[in-house]
N, C-alpha and C positions, 0 to 999 in steps of 0.2 A: 748626359742628355743628348740624344740623337739628333745630329744636323739636317734640316729638311732642305733638300737642293731647291732652289727658285729656278720656275719654269724661263723659258727664254723669252723673250718681247714676242708680244702677239703681232701676227701679221695684220696687215691694213685689210678691210674688208674688202670683197672683189667687186667691182663696179657691175652692176646688173646691165649695164648698156653694151655688152661684149659683141662685138661683130661675128657675120659666120665666120670668116677666117679663123678668129680666136677660136670658136666652138669647134671645128675641124681638127685644131690641131692638138685639141684635148680629146679627141676620141680614142676610143679603146685600144684601138689597132695600133695607133702611135704614142701611147702612152710611154714615159721612161720606163715604169716598172716592166709593162709587158715586155719592151725591147730588151731589158735587162736580163729576163727570164729566157729567151730565144734560143742563146749558146746551152744554156743546161738543159733546155727541153731537146735541142738536137742531140747534144751528148747523149740524153739519158735513151733515145730513140735507138742508139746504137750500142751502148753499152749494156741496157737491160735485158734484152734478149741475148745476148752473150753470156751474161750472168746468169741467168735461168737456165741455159743449157749445158753449162759447166757445172753449178752447183746447185740447181732449183730453186724452188721459190718459197720453201718453207720458212723454219727457223733459220738461225745463225748456220751455215755449214760447217761441218769438224774440220773439212779440209782448209779451212782459212782460220784456224784458230792457233794459238801459240802457246806453251803452256809456260808459264809464270810461275806457278805455284811451287811446283819441285825446285827450280832454282831458287827461289826465296827461301824455301826451307832449308834448302842446303846452305844456304848462306846465313841463315840463324843458327843452324848449328855448328857452321865455322867459327863464327863469333862466339858462341858459347864454349867453344873449345878453345880458343886462342885468346879470349879475353884479358888471360894473366899473361901472356909471354909477348904477345905484339906489340913492337914497338909504338905502333901508332895509339894504341889504348893504353900503355904504360906511361909514354910520355906527353901525351896530348888529351885524349879525352879521359883518361884516369883523373888526370889534375882538373879538367873542367867539371867531372863528376863531383871530385871532392871538394872544390868551390860552393858548387851549388849546393851540396848537402851543407857544407858548414855555415855558409851565408844564412841560409833559412835556419837552421838549426840555433844559430847565434841570435838570431833576433827573435825566435820563439822562446828561446830560454829568456831572453830578457824580459818579454812580456811577460812570460809565466811567473819570473821570479819576483818582478815588481811588485806583481799582484793587482789586483782588481781596481781598487779604489784610486792608485796613482793612475792608473792609464785611464779611467773615465775622467779625472779631475783634469789631467792633461789633455785629452781630445777634447773635452767641453771649452776648455778655457782659448785652445787654439780656434776651433769652430766659431767661437764669439769674435775672437780678433780677427778673424777671416771675414766676419761679416759686418764686423763694426761695433764699438764698445757702446757706441751711442745710437747705433741705427736698430730699426726693428728685424733686421734681416738677421744680426748676428744673435738677437735672443733666440728666434724661431731655429736658427741652424744649431745655437748650443742645444735648444729642447730636441731637435730630431737627433742630435748626437748622444744626448742622454738617453732618451728613449732607446736607441738601436743598441747600446752596449747595456743597458739596465735588461732590456729585454733578452738578450741573448744571455745572461746569468740565470735570470728567472726560469727559462727553458731548461736550464742546465747544460746549455752548450757553449761555456764560458770558454773551456780548453780548446774545443773545437773551433771558435770563433778566433781564438789567438792564433792558432796553427794557419787558420785560412789567412789572416791580417799578415802573417809572415810571410808566407810564401807570397802573397799579392805585394807586399812593401818591396820585397826584392826585386821581383818581376817588373812591375811599374817603373821603378829607378832604372832598370837596365834596360828597358823597353823604350822609353823616355829618351835615355841618352842615344840609343842608337838610331832612333827614329827621327831626333833632332839633328845627327850628323848626317844621316841620309838626306833628311830634307833640307838641311843647307846647302849639301852639295847640289841636288836638285832644283833648289831655287836659284842658286848662283851659276849655274852652267845649264844651257841647254841641250848640250850633248848629254850631259850624266842623267839630266830629267829625261831625256827620250830613252835611256837604255833602261832606267829605275823603272819606268811607267809599267811595262809587261811583266814584272818582277812583281811590282804592288798588284797588279790586276790577278796576277795567278794565285797571289797570297789572300788575296779578300773573297774569291770565289770559292777556295777550298775551303771544305767543311771542316770544322774543328776536329774532327777524329782524324783526319788524314794526316794531321800533324803528330798525332801520338806514335802511330804505328813505327815508323823507320826510327825514332827517338828510344822507344821501347826496343828496338833491336841493336842500337849502339850503346844505350847505358843501363839496360835493363828495367824493369818495374821499381819505380820509386820515386822521391821527392827530385833528383835531378832532371829525368825526363819529365817530369810535370812543370818544371820551372824553365826548363829549356823551352817547350812546347809552347807555353807562356807566352814566354817572351817573343817568340818569331808570331804567333798569332796577333800579339798586342802592339809591335811597333808600326805596322804600316799606316795606321790613322795619324799618328805621328808626324811622320815622314812625309805623307800626303799636306796635311793641315800648315805644316811648317812650311812646306816649298811654297803652298798656295799665298801666305801672308807674305813671305820674302818677295814673290813673283808682283805681288798686288800692292806693294810698296807705291806712295804716290810719287808720282814723275817728278812733280815739281818739287817738293822737298828732297828730294834726292840730287835734284840739279843744282838746288842751293847749297847744298851741303859739299858739292863737288866746287861750286862757284868759289866757297869760303875755303879753299884748298884741301880740304880734308882727304887723307889717303884712303884706299880701299877698306882697309880694315876700319878705321874710324867711321867712315859711313856706313858701314856694317853694325858696329857697336851702337853708333848715336843716333841710327836714322831707321835703318833697315827693320831691325831686330825690334825696338820701340814702337814701330807703327805695326809690325806683326803679331804683338803680343797678344791680342783676345784669338789670332788664328790660333796660335800655339797654345794657348791654355785649353781652347776647343778640342784640339789635340791630344792633350794632355787628359782630357776628361773623357773621349773616345777612347785611350789607351785604357784607363782605368777601369773601364766598364766593360771592355774586351778581355781584359786581364781577368776581374772577377769571373765572368761567364767563364773563362778557359779554366781558371782554377777548380770551379764546381765541377766543370766535366772531367778534368785531369784526376778526378778522384778515382776514376776506373782503372788507373794504373799507379795508386798508392801515393795519392798527393794527400792524402788525409783530409782532414778539416770539416767542414761542415758539407762540404760536397759528398765526402764518405759516408756520412750519416745518411743524408738523402738517398745516395747508392743504396746502401744497405737496407734502408728501410723499404725503396720501392721494388728491389728484387725479391721481398716477402711479403709484398703488396701491404705493408702496414701502412696506412694513410697517415695514422695520428703522430708515429716516429719522423715521418717525410715531414708534416707540416711543422712540426717542433724544431726540426733543423733547417726547413725550407723559410721559416719568418726571418730568423736573423740574417739571411742571406739576402732576403728583401731589405730588410731593414739597413744592412750594410751599403747594399747598391744606392738607397735613396740617400743616404747619408753622404755619400761619396759624390754621388751626382749634382745633389744641393751645393757641397761645399765648393765643387770646381765651377758651377753656376755662378754662385753668389760672387766668387773671388773675380769671374769675367764680368759682370755685371759692374762691380766696383773698381775695373780697370779705368785708369786716368782721373777717379775721384779724389786717389789720394792727393792729386798735385794740390787741391785747391785745400786741403786740411791744413789748420794749422800746427805747426812745429812746435810750438810752445806749449801747447796742451799737452798733459799726461794721457789723454786718450787718443791722442794721432803719432803717426809718424814712429820713429825707431823708438822712441820712448815707451811708446804702447806696447810695442812687441817685448821690450826689458820688464816694462809690469808684467805683461801675461806670462813669460816665461819664469820672472820671480815667484809670483803667485802659483804656478803651478810646480816649481820645485819645494816651495813648502807644504802645500797642501799635501803633495805626493809622499813628501817624507814624514808628514804626519800620520798619513793614510797607511803607510808602511809599518809604521811604528805600533798604530792601534790595530789594525784589522791583520787578519791572516792573507795571506797570498791568494789561496782557493776562494773560491765562491763560496759564500756559507751554505752548506746542506739546507739548513731550515728555510731558506731564501728561495727554495726551487718550487716551481708550478710544475705539476703531471698534468699534461695536456693530450697524452698520447691515447689512454684510455678512455677518457671523454668522447674525443674525435671519432677514434674508431667505434664506439658505440652509437654516435650520431650517424656514422657511415652504414654501419649496419642497421640503423633505422631507416636510413634513406635507402638501402638497399631492397629491405624487406618491404617497404611500402610504395616507392617513388621509380624504382628502377623497371619494375617491371608490373605487369597486370594491373595498370592504372586504365579505367575506364576512358574510352575515345582515345585519349592521348597515347596510350601502350607504356610508357617509361623510356626513361632515358636510354638504358641497356637494350630496349627494345628497338629504340632509334638506331643505334650503333648495331646492330644486326640488320636491320632493314637496310641501312646505309651501306654497309659490306656487302651483303647480298645481292643489293638491288643495283650498286653503283660500282665498287670496286672490283667485286670479282668479274661485272661484264667487260668493263674497262680493260682489266688485266687480260682477261680471254681475248679481247678483240686485238689487243696490242699482240701479244703470243702468237694470234694465227695470223697477223699479217705479214707479207712476205720480208724477207729482211733487207733487200734491196730496196722497196718501198720506203721504208723508214728512214733508212739512208738518206734516200733521195727527198723526201719532205723535210727531214731536218737540213739539209743543204738549200733547198728552196725557200723555205721559212726565213731561213740565215740571208739569203741573198735579196730578199724583198725588205729585211729589217735594216741591214749594215752594209751591203754591198758584197763585192768577190772575196775578200780577205775573211769576213764573216763565215760566208760560205764554206772556204775553205777549211776553217777552223772547226766548224758544225759538223760538216758532212765526215772531215777524218776522224772527229771525235766519236762520233756516232758509231763508226766503223770500228774504230779502236775499242770500244765496248765489247763488240762481237769478238775481236781477235784476242781479246785476254781472256775469254770463254766464261763469262759472267751474263751473256745475254738474257735469259729469263730471268735472271735475278733482278737485273735491272733495269728491264720491262715492269716487273713487280713494281719497284721503287717508283718506277715513270708514271705508274698509273695513281698511285696513292699521290704523288707530287701533283698531277693534273687535276685530280679530284679537289686535294686541299686549295689550289690557285684558281678554280673554278668557284669554289665558295668563299674564298677569301675576296674575289674583285667582286662578287655580287654583292657581299655585306659592307666592303670596303667602299664601293663605288656607291652605295645607297647611302650609307651614313657620311661620307664627303660630300655627296651633293645637298644633302639635308643639312649640313652643318655649314656649307658654302651660303646656302639660302636664307638660314635662321641662326642670327649671331648666337641666342641664349643657347642654343644647342653645341654650339662650338666652346662657349664657355664654361658649359657642364663636362664638356669631353675632356676639355684641356688638360684637367689635371688627372684623368683616368690614362689618357693615353700617356701621358708623361711618367706616370707609374709602371705601366706596362711595358715601355720600353727602355726602363732600367730593370727590367727583371732577368735575370739569368736563364737560359733555356731549360735546365734541370725543374725550376719551379713551374713550370708550364705542366709538367706530368704529373704532380700532386693532382690538382683539382680535376682531370680527364680521367684519371685512374679510378678515382670516387664517384665519377659520373657514370662512366661507359663500360668500366673493367678495362683488363688489359685487351690487347688487340689492334689490329690495324685501323680502326674507325676511331680510336682513344689517339693512335699517334697522329694521325689527319687533324683531329679536332687540336690537339696541341700546336700543331702547325699553322693552322688557321688565326688561333690566337697570339702567336708568335708574329706573324706577320702581318695581321691588321692593322696595328697603329701606325705603320710607316704608309699603307695603302691612303687609309683615311687622311692622315695629315698632306700628305702630298696632293692627293685629289681635292682636298678642300683649298689647299693654297693656290694651285694650278685656275681651280674656278674664281676664286676670288679676285685673280689677278687679269681676269678678263676684261678688256677695254669696256670701260663702264658707258662709255660714247655708243657701242655697238649693243649693249643691251638697252638703252634708253630708246635707240631708233627702233629696235623690236617692240618696246612696250608702246611708243606711238602709232606703231602699225597695226597694235590690237592683238600682239600674240599672246597666248596664254603662258602661264608659267612653265609648263612641261614645253611648249615651243619654245621659250626661250633657252631651256636648258639643252634639249636637243638640238634645235637649229643654229643657237649662237655658243653657247657656253662650251658644250662638248667639242664642237670642230675647232674654236679657238685655244681650247685648253689640250689640244691634242700631243702635245710633246710633254706634258706633266702626267696625262693619263697614262702613255706609252712609259713613261719613268717608273710610276706607280706597278703597273704591270711587271716589269721587270724586277723591281726591287721585290716585289710580292714573290715572283716565282722562285729566286734566288733563297728568301728567307724561307717559303716552305719545304724548299729542297732541302735545307740543311735541317730544318726541326723533323723533318720525316727520318731521317737518319738517326737522330737521336731518340726519336721513337722507338728504336730497338729494344729499348731498355724497356720498354712496354707491350712489346710483343707485334711490333710492325714487320717482321721479319723481312726477307731479301737480304737488300746490302746492309740495311741497319744491324740486324742480327749478325749478319759475316763479320761486321767490324766488330762489333761486341764479343764475339766469339773467337774471335782471333785474339783480341787482347787479354782476354780471360785464359784462354787455354796455351798462350804462347804458338798459335798458328800462324805464323807470320805468312806464308801463303795465301791463305784462305783472308786474313783480315788485310793485307795489302793490296790483293788484287782488287777486293770490295772497295777499300779505300781510293784507288786509283779509278774506278769506275764512277766513284761519286763526284770526283773531279771533273771527268768527261762529262758526267752527264750536266754536271754545273756548267760546263762549257757550252756545251749545247741548248741549254734552257736561255744561258745569258746572251748568247749570239742572235737566238732566236726571236729574242724579246727586247733587243737593245733599242734605244731610240732611232726612227728611220734616219736614214741618211738624208740631207738636205736634197731636195728634188729640183 
């Protein structure tokens, strides 16, 4: 369950009785933003004519490019030739690779050999205990667990599900430990926190694919690369939230603990960590969900499991087979999300439970473990380890037949409406192609200047330098045209996402019934791994850039809707009441009161929408988005490290540009 950031406290309404001097001080020529832009404009007046004279004003000049593809390909060749002889590989990386392979194989063999019935029985009992043996939440969680595992078996995906669980289990344990240690250091040391913050920022901006390419170079395609990539991708939220929880400990409690003579270690164990339990558990929740998402994506480098089944089906546009593998992924995500969410809700409740009851406290855990052992042993003796063939349900054929019927009747040729694939073609030719053409025809120096100017307005001089240099670096590594193609898809996706997200968010903020109806839908959408969004858009829009943009919109929409709704709802009720008393209509209240006061939250929604859309547009390389997404997939599949890694670097650079140009404005 994704956390929603609470907007900052709303500023007090401006007194309408401003004097003339105040008005003059806020005139356009003396506003801080304009004054901030003047140095950049002055520099542009000098540098832009010089750049035009030296390198022209078309696409990125070849004189300013650096060939990084050839050295990367040479590095890949060297690694392949020296993998078995170089000491770094023999005495470090090889041991790390063997550990990763052996640990995942051990867990997978355990789950497969124990058999399906003991696995289901133990998982259901543990979920029931976590939710409470006498609590409705416990029964509900046990039902979700049973449905997740049973449906996986019924769809013929039991072995693939166990492979995914094995890889995810190892990744989550290691990610949580690393994240907790880093979070502990950042929470207790300001200096370490300042050093760690930019590292975590970069790791969270970086799209998932960018983790895969260098690891493939070091560990080759297979489970080790997938596991280590998942660990790196999933550790940051645990580190961030652990540090947040430790820093947010009640000062009064900490002062009381110190006054009792406790040592720093005692205060950490008896005060800070217990007070930070909910934040730490939320970090574990986020780590689990990100690990599941990354394990699914890592199937492209040989991770196996459910992700590989989805990837194989999508590569042949077999929607039925993709759905059969996608449903267990969704159910696993819902199960893991609900389990950690319920555990977080019950934090602190156990203190009031009766320790003498067999349904509470340590005895309940013992009862659960004993019952699970008995049921597991009985199931192992009675049932075979593999899921029975007779209990499998084939859905691929009927789903494909339904898709064929839809394609023949609703995708094209529908009177007036045209059909979904007609919409996709119109969207591509009417918006994506012109936007790409405009970007590629724009002078390179103007795009760099625009990136720097927008970042300066949004975040200050530091953001301007980062955005300007990142945009220029895209051209330096010689992926300018493909990056602009990807940027056009991201801009189109962001535009659609913001229109839908702000409209739905405003409606949900004004109508409580709409918010209640949307809540479970948004919860479900935020638990889905990225790959799953590709399945419905392929069925609706076929492969292509429009399908990739549609998947990006679906992926980013929940975060935008949630943040917008929460920001508008937290607007000062006194300001709204004053507007109503003056006869303002609903539209006027939204436009003149709620939107201005909720501006920090809306800017945060914009920032999150931009980053999420870009991440999903890259995943759209699997369904024909082309440009950087295709380059990354091609590089991974064909071992073309130069093509793939240069595209991955460009993705990171575009992410930095978009993040810095849409981040929350600095306080004026």
